[in-house]
N, C-alpha and C positions, 0 to 999 in steps of 0.2 A: 504852386507859386512860391517863390522864395519868401520866407516869413517876414523879413524886414520890409520887403516891398509890399507885402500884403497889408501890413499895418498902415503904411503910407497911402496905399491906393484905396483903402476902404473909404477914405474921405472924399475920393474923387470919382468913384465908380458910378454914383448916381448921375452925376453930370455927364460922364462919358456915355452912359446908357441913353440919356435923353438925346444927346447930340447924335449918337449913332443911329437912333431910330428916325431922327429927322432927316439925316443925310442918306440913310439906308446903305451907307458904305458902298455905293454902286460903282461899278467899273464903267469904262467907256462903252463896252459891249452891252451893258444893261441899258444904256441910254439910246443907243443907235441901232441895235440889231433888229432887222425886220424879216429874218429868214423864216420861211414857212416850214412846218414839220407836221407829219401825220399824227404825232403824239397828242392825245386828248389834253384839253386844258385842265388845270387843277384848281380847285377852290380851297382856299385856306380856311380852316375851321378853328374857332377859338379853343376847342377842346381836343386838339390834335393828339396830345399825349398828356399823361399826368405830370410829366417832368417839365414840359416846355409849353406853357400856355402864352398866348399873346392876344392883343386886341384884334378882333376880326378885321380882315382887310378885304378889299375888292378882289374879284376874280383875277388870278394871275395868269396871263397868257404866255405861251412859250416865247422866249426872247424878251419878255417884259421885265420890269423892275421887280426884284425879289424882296419880300419883307425881311429886314435885317434880323429881327428877333426870331425868325423861323428858319434861318439859313446858316449852315456851317460852311465857311469858306476855306478852301484848301489852296496850298501853294507848293510848288516843287515836285509835282508828280507828272503833270501833263505837259508835254512839249509838242506843239503842233496840233492841228485838228485831228479828231478821231477819224479812223477809216471805216468804222462800222461797229456792230454790236453782236457779232457772231462769235460765240465762245468756242467754236470748233477751230477757229483760225488763230494763228500765231502772229498775225499781221494787222490787228485792228488798231494798234496804237491808242488804246483806250484804258488809261491808267486807273481810273476810278472803278470801272466795271469789270475789266477782264485782266486779271493778273494771277496766274497759277504758279505757286511757289512751294517748294518743300519746306520753307520756314513758315508757311501759313499763307494760303491764298486769300485774296481780297474777295469778300462775300457780300457786298451790299446788294448785288443784283443776281449773281449766280452763286449757288451754294455747294459746299462739299459735305461729305458724310460727317466729318469731324472737324473741329477747330484746333489747330496745334498751338500750344503755348510754350514759347521758348524759355519762359522764366522757370518752369518746373518740368519741362519736357513731357507735358501731358497732352492728352487728346480729349477734348470735351465734345460730346455728341451735338450735332447740329441737325442734319436730316436724319441721322441715325438715332435709334432708340436704345439707350444704354451702351455699355462698353462692348467693344468688339471681342470676339472669342477665338483664340487659336485652338485647333485640335491638338491632341496629345503629341503627334509627330511634328507639330509646328510646320505644316505644309498647307493648311487651309485656314482661312478666317471667315467667320460667320458674322454678318451684320444685320440687325433688324432696322426697319424703316419706321419713323414716327407716323402714327396714324393721322396726326394732325397736319402733316406736311402737305401743302397744296401748291400747284402751279398757279400762275397769275390768271389763267383762264378758269380756275376753280376745280380742275381735275386733280386727283391725288398724285403725289409723287410715289412711284412704285419701284420695286426691284427691277422691273423690266426697263425702266428708264436708266438705272445704274448700269445694267448689263449692256444695253444698246449703245450707251455713250462710250463705254470702253471699247466695244467692238468697232465702233466708228472711228474712234481715235487711232486705233491700230490700222484699220483699213485705209484711211486717208493719209496716214503717216504724218500727223501733226506732232508738235513737240511732246505732248503727253503720250501719244502712241509710240513714237520712236524711243522715248525714254523708259517706258514701262514694259513694252512687249517682251524684251529679253528676260524679264523677271516675273511676270504674271502670265500664267498659262491661260486662265479664263476667268471671267466674271459672269456668273449666271444667276438667274432668278429661280430660287427653289419654289417660292410662291410669291404672291404680290408684295409681301412685306419682308421677305427674307432673301438676302444676297449671300452667295457663296463665292469667295475669292480664292482661287487655287494658284499657288506659287509654281513657277517653273522649278523643276527638280534637276539636280545633278546626277551623275552616274551612281551615286551612293543613295539616291532617294531622298536627299535633303534639299530644302529650299535653296535655290541659287543665291537669293538675296532677300532674306526676311526683312531687312531694314527698309527696302524700297516698297515692299508689300504694305508695310505699316504707313510709310510716307504717302502712298497713294490715297489713303483714307482722308488725309487733311489737305491734299494737294489738288486732286482732280475734280473739276466741276461735274455735277450731275445735270445732264441736259435732257429736256423732254424728248422722248422717243418719237412722238407724233410730229413734233417740229423738225427733228432731224430728218425724218422720212419726207417731209414736205420739201426741205432743202435739197435732199438727194434727187427728188423727182424733177425739180426745176433745173437742176444742174446735170441731169442725165447721168447721175452717179459718177461723175468725173471728180476725182479727188482734188485736183487743182482748182476746179470751179467751186467746189464746196467750200474750200478754204478761203476763196476770194469773195464769196457771197457776203454782202454787207449785213445781213441778218436784221434788217429793219423791222421785221415782223416777229422777232424772237419772243419766245415765252420764257418767263423767269420764275424763280421761286423766292428770291430774296426780298428784303424790305424796301428797296428802291428800284427805280427804272428810269429809262431815258425820258427826259422832259424836253430838253432843248440842247442843241450843240451847233457851233459854227467854229470859225477859226480864231475866235476870241474867248470863248468859254464853253464849258460843258456843265450841264445841270442835270442832276438826278432828282426825282421827286419821290417822296415816300408813297408806298402803296398802303393805304389805310386798311386794306383787306388782307394784309400780310398775315400768313398763318402763324408766324412766330409770336404773335400776341397771346397765343394759347398758353394755358398754364403749364403745359408740358415743355415749353421752351422759355422764352423771355418773360411771358406774362404781361407784356405791354409792347407798345410801339417804340421805336427809337425817338429820341427827343427832337432832333431837327426835322423839319418838314422837307427841306431841300439841302442837298449837298452840291456845292458849286465850286468849280475849279476855273478860275480865270487863267487864260493862257498868257503868261508873261513872257517877255523877250528873253530874260536871263535871271540869274540869281539876284543880282543887285536890285532889279526892278521888283522882284518878289519880296525882298527884304524891306524895301520902302513901304510896300503895301502892308506887310506884317506890322511894322512900327506904327502905321497909321490906323491899325485895327481893321483893315480891309481883308486881311487873311487871319483866320483863327488857328489853323493847324498847318504848320509849314514843315515840309520834308526837304530841307536843304541845309547845307553847311553854311553857318554864319560865323565869320571870323570874330574871335573874342566875344562870343555870344553872351558871356556874363556881364559885359558892359551894358547890355540893354536894360538890366534891372539894377545893377550896382551903380552905374554912372548916370544912365538916362532916366531911371526911375519908372520904367514902363512896366505895365502888368503882364510881363512876358516871363515864361519859365520853361524849364526842361525837366526831364524825368529824374535826373540826379542833380542835387543842388550844387555839387562841386565837380571839378574836372575829373573825368573827361565829359561829363554832362549826359552821356548816353552809355549804353552797354555795347562795348566794341566787340563785334563778332564777325565783321566783314573785313575783307582785305582787298581794296581797290588795287588792281594789278596792271602793270604794263606788259602787254602781250607782244611777242614778236610774230610777224607774218612769215611763217616758215615757207611760204611759196616764193619768197625772195631768196634767190640763190646765195647772195652774200650773207644773209642771216642764217643760212644753213650751217655756217661755220660757228661752232660753239665758242671759240675764242673771242669772236666779236660780241656774241651775246653776253658772255660772262664779263668781258671787260667793261661794257656799258653799265651793267648791273653793279659791278664793283665801284665804279666811279661816281655813281649817283650819291648825292649828299642827302641822306634820309633824315638826318637831324634838321636840315634846313627845310625839308618838306614838312616835318612835324611842327617846326616853329613858324614857318611862313605860310604854308598851305593849310595846316591844321590848327594853327595857333595853340598848340599844346593839347589839343583834344584827341590825343592818341598816345598809347604806350609806344616807346621807342623800340627799335630792333636790338638795342643793347639790353633793354629790359626783357624783351620777349624775342629771342633769336628766331630768325626766319625758318620756316618749314612749310607745311601745307595746313598747319593747325592755327586756329584763332587763339587769342590770349586766355581763354577760359581755362580754369584748372583742369576740368574734365578732359579737354582735348589735349592739353599740354602733357598729360600723363600717358598718352597713347603712343609715344615713341621714345627711343633711347637718345637723350640729348647728347651724351658724351660720344656716341658713335658717329655723330654727324658734325661735331664741333669744328673740325678742320675744314669742312666744306662751306660753312656759313660765313657771311660777310656783313659788316655793319655799315659800309658805305664810305664815300669820299676817299677811297684808296686810289688816288690818281697814279701814283708811282707804280703800285702793284698792277694796275690795269695796263699801263704803258709797257711794263716788262712782259706781261702776258702776250700782248700783241707783237712786241718785238721778237720774242722767242718763236712765235708762229710765222715769222717772216712777213707780217702785215705791217708794212712801213710806208712812209711818205717818200716816194721815189723822185718826184719832180720839184720838191721844195715849196709846194703851195700850201703846206700845213694840213693837207688831207691825206690820210693813209689810203693805200690801194691794196686790192687783192685780185690776182689774175687780170691785171690791167684795168680794173674798174675801181673808181673812187668810192670810198665808204661814205655815201651820201644817202640819208634816209629822211622820211617824213614821219613825224610823230603827231598824233591827233587825239583829241577828245572833244566832246560837245561844247559848242560856244555857250558862254554864260555859266558853265559849271566852274565857278571861280577857283574852288579848291583843287579840282582836277587840272585846270589850266595852269595854276601855279606849280603843280607837281610836274606837269609835262615840260614847262619851261626849265625846271631844274634838271630834268633828264636831258634836255637839249644842251644845257650848259655843261653837263658832264661829258657829253660827246665832244664838244669843243675843246675841253681840257685834255682830251687824249687823242686828238687828231681825227675825229669823226664828225662829219658835217650832219647835224640833225636840225632840220627846219620844222616849224610847228604849223599845224593847220587846225582851225576850230570851226568845223561845219555846224549847221543846225543839228540839234539832237536827233530829230527823226531821220535826217539824211545820214548822219553818222551811224546810227544803229542799223539802218537798212543796209548800209554798206558792209559793216562788220559781220552781220549775220548772214551774208550771202555765202554761197558755197566756195567762191573764190573771188578775191578782190586784190587789186593792185594799187589802190589809192593810198593806203596807210601801211607803213612798214612797222611802226611801233604805235600801239594804241591802247588806251585805257578802257578796261571793263571791270565789272564787279566780280565777286565770287559768291558762292553759296555762303549763307550765314549760319545761324543755329538751325537745327532741325533733327528729326529722328534718324536721319541717315549720316549725320556728320561725325567725324571729318571725312568719311568715305565719299560722300557726295561731292565735297569740295575737291578732293583728289581726282575724282572722275571728271568733274567740270574743268579742271585745269589741264588734264592730260589725256583723256580717253580718245582714242582714234575712232570710236564708233560714231562720232558726230561729223567726221570729215566727209565732205562731199554732199552734205545736206544743205539745201537752200532754206532760207528763213530759219536758220539755226539759232535758237535762243537758249539751247541747252548747255553749251560750253565749248571749250577747246577751239576758240575762234582763231587761233594762230595756226591750226591744222598740224599740230605736233603729232608724231607717231613713234611709239616705242613698244616693241613686242612684249618685253618683260613687264613694263608698266601695265599694259592691258591685262596680262596674266594676274598681276597682283590685285588689280581692280576686281577681278572675278573671284579671287581667293579670299579676300578680306571679310566680306559680309558673313560667310558661314563658319569662320574660324572661331576658336575659343579665345578668350581675352589675351592669354600669353602669346599665342600664335599671331593674333592680330597686331600686337605690339611689334613683333618681329617683322611682319609684313609692312607695317606702316614705316618702320625705321628704314627698311630697304627702299620703299617708295620715296621717302624724303631724300635718301642718298641719290637716287636717280634724278629726282627733280632738281636738286641743288647742283648736280654734276652737269646735266644737260641744259639747264636754264632756258626752258622754252618760254618762260615768262618770269616776272619778278614783282612781288608785291611792293607797293610804295608806302603803304601806311596801314594801320588798323583803324577801323571806324565802326560806328553803329550800323546795324542792318538798315535802319532808316533813321535819319535825324527826326527828332520829335520836339519841335519848338512851338509853343502855344501862346496865344494872346488871350488873356482872360478879361478883356473889357466887355465882352458880350456873353460868352459862355464860360463856365467854370466847372470844376470837378473832374479835370483831366487826370489820367493815370500819373502817379508819382511813386517813387520807391517807398516801401513801408507804409502805404496808405491802407493796407488790409484788403485790397480788391484783387490783387494778383493779375492785373491786366497789363500785358506787355506794351511798351512804348512803340507801337507800330502804326501810328497815325489813325487809330480807331477804325482800321479797315482790314488788316491782315490777321488771319487766324482768330485767336481769342481776343485780339485787340478790338474787334468790333463790339465787344461788350461795353466799351467806353461810350458808344453812341447812346446806350441806355442809362449811363451814369451821369453824363454831363447835364447841366441845368443852366438856365439863364441866371446871370448875375442879378442878385436882388437889390 
């Protein structure tokens, strides 16, 4: 919390707490939902954790009102109802429980071997016991499993579970299997507590990509072998059916599990038998009894709830977020006290749909990108919460010093652009013979007017503002760009399909920080390996293909630092020349805005806890659930 606000708010917090407990900060869905669920009821106990005790309450039934002082409310993660609880699937639309990411997977319900921490690029053991160990040739990694680790049914987590999960991911070709199979030869159980991970080798006997082997450790969930076999049996071993299975009977290893969900909210309840309270892990249970995500219509609705204290942790862009404490005096804070208020490691990007024949013309793609006013996006869409492209020239790297040092800036200087170059874009199109032939203000190519649809999810206000600026750039250079804002779940389902004709230009994120970066981001932006895959959440959603870029993606991971810089520089040249997509801004991996009227102790820079600002869910950020406490 900002220090000046903290002094002011200390006089008010007692009153706020009383009011919040009386009102329970309940949403409409808390009051009206009657949906039945097979999940058992949970009884709230006064001694739930050492950190967050509360007055005993009556039994809480699924769909009923949650005790405010035992519930951590989220916003900005879940859009639309969840599809299920199957961690083998890429299509569960279940933000709290199922998100596997190279920058740190969310582990409240399903767990990884390690937890990645973007603050120091470290891996902290979770299901694993101690550090992972490479062999001398750096072709194999050995991992031990904690003896205390248990599944929710009381059985131990074993190396067999780890191995069977990987084999299944590869067999059914889900996102993890498709992404890792080219780089990991096998995952085997040496004994019940020892996992051996063998890298794919090149013709010289070296690991094809040691970066991705390490990333696997903190990215891929370990799923119970017995449960997977149960799903396989009822799905007749059909990969498509396995991935569509809702997983309502799933077994988990994490501290929370499904309590209730409908089209208005998702609630996880703490598993008070969670193995992680063992001294070999956290030594206690996480503070909140419940994690609840109300499904709001859009960002503005979520922001209203945040201001009212109905959301505790908000993962969304808030324009001029500093006004919430500087002008409104609210007990709201961010990880950094000053702009940009978060650690900018992500690059929301406008992707071109390369299946559109008009957009296969590089002059059109480059002209639109040159004409976009990025300073206006920073000022209007980001309200200054982003470095500019003048400060950090575009490439495939994020603004961090470590990534910026990985390519030769001078070698690509002539290919970079800072935006709002209307005349330059017009000249480029004119020289290519892409002109307005009938005087209606719209240029044509091969008899077809340059008319495109640009899209992003409805309610994502910063993205919508950016897309409007892209559309305005098109108008300024004789290209008709109309905007569409579908619901987020519809948008994402469309964009991740193997071929779509609904959107010609669309916004998606990029990889953020992680053990594979910036290689992983380059792969995500450009690799043709993802083309033709349905439910593709891995990247290259525009279906770009460049043979040399694919070669560079294979060469970079095993190269020495000097050679890597050479390869990265060449890759940046290709990317800036072909323009298959163009980043619109820099921003945090996740926005991390918290309201401290009920809970306090959230991660802040230089607080000594080394917990990244990833909404207390991703990678080592989940440690924050064990640090927060009720406001006294």
